[in-house]
LOPA-826586 format. One record per residue (C-alpha): residue in three letters; x, y, z. Coordinates in steps of 0.2 Angstrom, whole numbers, plus 5000, padded with zeros to 4 digits. Last residue first. Example, Ala and Ser with C-alpha at 12.3 -4.5 7.8 and 13.67 -1.06 7.14 Angstrom:
# LOPA-826586
+--------+------+-------+------+
| residu | east | north |   up |
+--------+------+-------+------+
|    Ser | 5068 |  4995 | 5036 |
|    Ala | 5062 |  4978 | 5039 |
+--------+------+-------+------+
***
This chain:
# LOPA-826586
+--------+------+-------+------+
| residu | east | north |   up |
+--------+------+-------+------+
|    Pro | 4935 |  5043 | 5317 |
|    Asn | 4915 |  5046 | 5319 |
|    Leu | 4908 |  5030 | 5321 |
|    Asn | 4889 |  5028 | 5320 |
|    Leu | 4891 |  5009 | 5315 |
|    Ser | 4884 |  5012 | 5298 |
|    Gln | 4895 |  5027 | 5296 |
|    Ile | 4910 |  5015 | 5298 |
|    Ala | 4904 |  5004 | 5286 |
|    Asp | 4901 |  5017 | 5273 |
|    Lys | 4919 |  5024 | 5275 |
|    Val | 4926 |  5006 | 5274 |
|    Asp | 4916 |  5003 | 5257 |
|    Ile | 4922 |  5021 | 5252 |
|    Gln | 4940 |  5017 | 5254 |
|    Leu | 4937 |  5002 | 5241 |
|    Ile | 4936 |  4982 | 5243 |
|    Glu | 4939 |  4976 | 5225 |
|    Asn | 4957 |  4972 | 5229 |
|    Phe | 4952 |  4961 | 5244 |
|    Cys | 4943 |  4948 | 5234 |
|    Tyr | 4954 |  4950 | 5219 |
|    Leu | 4968 |  4944 | 5229 |
|    His | 4978 |  4940 | 5214 |
|    Asp | 4966 |  4943 | 5198 |
|    Asn | 4974 |  4932 | 5185 |
|    Thr | 4984 |  4920 | 5195 |
|    Asn | 4969 |  4916 | 5207 |
|    Met | 4976 |  4903 | 5218 |
|    Cys | 4977 |  4914 | 5233 |
|    Val | 4984 |  4905 | 5247 |
|    Asn | 4975 |  4897 | 5263 |
|    Lys | 4961 |  4891 | 5253 |
|    Arg | 4942 |  4893 | 5257 |
|    Cys | 4938 |  4899 | 5239 |
|    Pro | 4924 |  4911 | 5244 |
|    Ser | 4926 |  4919 | 5234 |
|    Cys | 4932 |  4917 | 5216 |
|    Tyr | 4918 |  4927 | 5208 |
|    Val | 4918 |  4941 | 5219 |
|    Asp | 4907 |  4942 | 5234 |
|    Lys | 4912 |  4959 | 5239 |
|    Asn | 4912 |  4955 | 5257 |
|    Ile | 4913 |  4969 | 5270 |
|    Val | 4907 |  4962 | 5287 |
|    Phe | 4899 |  4974 | 5300 |
|    Thr | 4899 |  4971 | 5319 |
|    Arg | 4892 |  4979 | 5333 |
|    Lys | 4881 |  4966 | 5343 |
|    Gly | 4895 |  4953 | 5342 |
|    Ile | 4898 |  4936 | 5332 |
|    Pro | 4914 |  4937 | 5320 |
|    Lys | 4911 |  4930 | 5303 |
|    Thr | 4914 |  4911 | 5302 |
|    Met | 4900 |  4903 | 5292 |
|    Glu | 4891 |  4916 | 5283 |
|    Ser | 4908 |  4925 | 5281 |
|    Asp | 4914 |  4911 | 5272 |
|    Gly | 4934 |  4913 | 5270 |
|    Ala | 4943 |  4919 | 5254 |
|    Gly | 4936 |  4935 | 5254 |
|    Phe | 4932 |  4943 | 5270 |
|    Phe | 4935 |  4960 | 5278 |
|    Ser | 4929 |  4963 | 5297 |
|    Ile | 4923 |  4979 | 5304 |
|    Thr | 4922 |  4978 | 5322 |
|    Pro | 4913 |  4990 | 5334 |
|    Ile | 4920 |  4984 | 5351 |
|    Gly | 4907 |  4972 | 5361 |
|    Leu | 4922 |  4963 | 5369 |
|    Ser | 4915 |  4948 | 5358 |
|    Ala | 4917 |  4958 | 5342 |
|    Ser | 4935 |  4962 | 5347 |
|    Ile | 4939 |  4945 | 5351 |
|    His | 4932 |  4937 | 5334 |
|    Gly | 4942 |  4950 | 5325 |
|    Leu | 4958 |  4945 | 5335 |
|    Gly | 4955 |  4927 | 5330 |
|    Ser | 4956 |  4930 | 5310 |
|    Asp | 4947 |  4935 | 5295 |
|    Ser | 4956 |  4952 | 5295 |
|    Ala | 4950 |  4965 | 5306 |
|    Leu | 4947 |  4984 | 5307 |
|    Ala | 4943 |  4988 | 5324 |
|    Phe | 4933 |  5002 | 5334 |
|    Gln | 4936 |  5016 | 5348 |
|    Cys | 4948 |  5007 | 5356 |
|    Val | 4947 |  5004 | 5375 |
|    Ser | 4943 |  4986 | 5374 |
|    Ile | 4956 |  4982 | 5362 |
|    Leu | 4969 |  4986 | 5374 |
|    Ala | 4961 |  4975 | 5387 |
|    Met | 4962 |  4960 | 5374 |
|    Ser | 4979 |  4963 | 5370 |
|    Glu | 4984 |  4964 | 5390 |
|    Arg | 4974 |  4946 | 5390 |
|    Met | 4984 |  4939 | 5376 |
|    Ser | 5001 |  4946 | 5383 |
|    Tyr | 5009 |  4960 | 5376 |
|    Lys | 5022 |  4966 | 5364 |
|    Gly | 5020 |  4953 | 5351 |
|    Cys | 5013 |  4966 | 5338 |
|    Leu | 5012 |  4982 | 5345 |
|    Asn | 5017 |  4992 | 5330 |
|    Ile | 5009 |  5010 | 5330 |
|    Leu | 5002 |  5016 | 5314 |
|    Lys | 4999 |  5035 | 5311 |
|    Ile | 4998 |  5037 | 5294 |
|    Gly | 5010 |  5048 | 5285 |
|    Ala | 5020 |  5035 | 5278 |
|    Cys | 5009 |  5020 | 5274 |
|    Glu | 5023 |  5008 | 5266 |
|    Asp | 5036 |  5010 | 5281 |
|    Ile | 5021 |  5006 | 5293 |
|    Leu | 5017 |  4990 | 5284 |
|    Ser | 5034 |  4985 | 5283 |
|    Asn | 5036 |  4986 | 5302 |
|    Ala | 5020 |  4977 | 5304 |
|    Leu | 5027 |  4962 | 5294 |
|    Thr | 5042 |  4963 | 5304 |
|    Ala | 5030 |  4961 | 5321 |
|    Asp | 5018 |  4948 | 5314 |
|    Glu | 5029 |  4934 | 5322 |
|    Lys | 5027 |  4942 | 5339 |
|    Ser | 5008 |  4939 | 5336 |
|    Gly | 4996 |  4953 | 5331 |
|    Leu | 4991 |  4970 | 5335 |
|    Val | 4992 |  4987 | 5324 |
|    Leu | 4986 |  5002 | 5335 |
|    Val | 4980 |  5015 | 5324 |
|    Ser | 4981 |  5035 | 5328 |
|    Gln | 4967 |  5045 | 5319 |
|    Asn | 4972 |  5058 | 5307 |
|    Ser | 4964 |  5049 | 5292 |
|    Gly | 4967 |  5055 | 5275 |
|    Asn | 4972 |  5038 | 5267 |
|    Leu | 4967 |  5024 | 5279 |
|    Trp | 4958 |  5014 | 5266 |
|    Glu | 4971 |  5016 | 5253 |
|    Lys | 4986 |  5012 | 5264 |
|    Ile | 4977 |  4997 | 5271 |
|    Lys | 4974 |  4991 | 5253 |
|    Lys | 4992 |  4994 | 5249 |
|    Asn | 4997 |  4983 | 5264 |
|    Pro | 4988 |  4968 | 5258 |
|    Ile | 4975 |  4961 | 5271 |
|    Ser | 4980 |  4943 | 5277 |
|    Arg | 4966 |  4931 | 5274 |
|    Ser | 4974 |  4923 | 5258 |
|    Ser | 4991 |  4923 | 5267 |
|    Ala | 4983 |  4911 | 5280 |
|    Val | 4990 |  4914 | 5298 |
|    Ser | 4982 |  4930 | 5298 |
|    Phe | 4987 |  4948 | 5298 |
|    Pro | 4979 |  4965 | 5296 |
|    Phe | 4972 |  4966 | 5314 |
|    Leu | 4970 |  4986 | 5317 |
|    Val | 4964 |  4995 | 5331 |
|    Met | 4958 |  5014 | 5330 |
|    Pro | 4962 |  5025 | 5345 |
|    Phe | 4952 |  5032 | 5359 |
|    Glu | 4966 |  5043 | 5367 |
|    Leu | 4984 |  5040 | 5365 |
|    Lys | 4999 |  5049 | 5373 |
|    Met | 5007 |  5032 | 5375 |
|    Asn | 5007 |  5033 | 5394 |
|    Lys | 4988 |  5036 | 5392 |
|    Leu | 4986 |  5022 | 5382 |
|    Glu | 4994 |  5011 | 5395 |
|    Glu | 4984 |  5020 | 5409 |
|    Lys | 4968 |  5016 | 5399 |
|    Ala | 4974 |  4998 | 5397 |
|    Trp | 4978 |  4996 | 5416 |
|    Gln | 4961 |  5002 | 5419 |
|    Ile | 4952 |  4989 | 5409 |
|    Glu | 4964 |  4976 | 5417 |
|    Val | 4959 |  4981 | 5434 |
|    Asn | 4941 |  4983 | 5431 |
|    Thr | 4940 |  4965 | 5425 |
|    Leu | 4938 |  4959 | 5408 |
|    Gln | 4924 |  4947 | 5402 |
|    Ile | 4923 |  4939 | 5384 |
|    Gly | 4906 |  4936 | 5378 |
|    Ile | 4890 |  4928 | 5381 |
|    Ser | 4873 |  4936 | 5377 |
|    Asn | 4873 |  4931 | 5358 |
|    Tyr | 4871 |  4913 | 5362 |
|    Val | 4859 |  4916 | 5377 |
|    Lys | 4843 |  4911 | 5368 |
|    Lys | 4852 |  4898 | 5357 |
|    Asn | 4852 |  4886 | 5373 |
|    Phe | 4865 |  4874 | 5369 |
|    Asn | 4861 |  4856 | 5363 |
|    Ile | 4878 |  4849 | 5367 |
|    Leu | 4881 |  4844 | 5349 |
|    Thr | 4870 |  4860 | 5343 |
|    Leu | 4884 |  4871 | 5349 |
|    Tyr | 4896 |  4864 | 5335 |
|    Lys | 4885 |  4870 | 5322 |
|    Leu | 4881 |  4888 | 5332 |
|    Ser | 4900 |  4891 | 5331 |
|    Arg | 4901 |  4886 | 5313 |
|    His | 4887 |  4899 | 5308 |
|    Met | 4874 |  4889 | 5299 |
|    Lys | 4869 |  4883 | 5283 |
|    Glu | 4856 |  4870 | 5284 |
|    Lys | 4857 |  4850 | 5282 |
|    Pro | 4866 |  4849 | 5300 |
|    Asn | 4879 |  4836 | 5300 |
|    Glu | 4873 |  4820 | 5306 |
|    Ile | 4879 |  4815 | 5324 |
|    Val | 4890 |  4801 | 5329 |
|    Asp | 4890 |  4797 | 5347 |
|    Thr | 4904 |  4785 | 5355 |
|    Leu | 4916 |  4792 | 5343 |
|    Phe | 4932 |  4786 | 5337 |
|    Ile | 4926 |  4776 | 5322 |
|    Ser | 4916 |  4791 | 5315 |
|    Arg | 4931 |  4802 | 5313 |
|    Met | 4933 |  4799 | 5295 |
|    Gln | 4932 |  4817 | 5290 |
|    Ser | 4913 |  4818 | 5293 |
|    Lys | 4899 |  4811 | 5305 |
|    Phe | 4899 |  4825 | 5317 |
|    Gly | 4905 |  4822 | 5335 |
|    Ile | 4902 |  4816 | 5353 |
|    Arg | 4915 |  4806 | 5362 |
|    Ile | 4909 |  4799 | 5380 |
|    Lys | 4921 |  4789 | 5390 |
|    Ala | 4935 |  4800 | 5387 |
|    Lys | 4952 |  4791 | 5386 |
|    Ser | 4958 |  4804 | 5373 |
+--------+------+-------+------+
***
């Protein structure tokens, strides 16, 4: 990299490339805090930092919802680059069954086909496929004007939490203690099943495939919504 100072943890055989080698923290901590320790970051301001949007961006998002004839919808991030972290369609159908609220589905352009399949499987639920239709900043602005978010273990869940939007995240394969979204209005649903966290990108449980997701029931989601004082 040609950097004169290269600071990093002593792991994964990277030490020979570093000028300053730091021992890994012995205590378990959130991954973001772990790496902030490398620069002696002030933890007191850790939770006060978040993504900032301009008034112009927020107003654009409100107008965009108005054009779609929507007001204060829910937003859903069901997909992940890891299949073990992507929420199965049947669980989304179960969790949202009986809801009359409009739901924006956000993801990458590559997720658009998956979103269409989700919509086909969830007949009667007001899902709107917006995958790949907006830039990252536009997507963030749209998220900021939604009532709350349901998120897989993925980047959009972290963005939602950072924006201060009530965010309910679903964990299983990943370790929520280390990688959960950070924010003042977040709720993690993790059933702590026997095979979790496996930390694998593909579910290897052949007897109880995606058991970590299948154990999450609609009542768990409703309880999370209630705990965040939401009324969808």
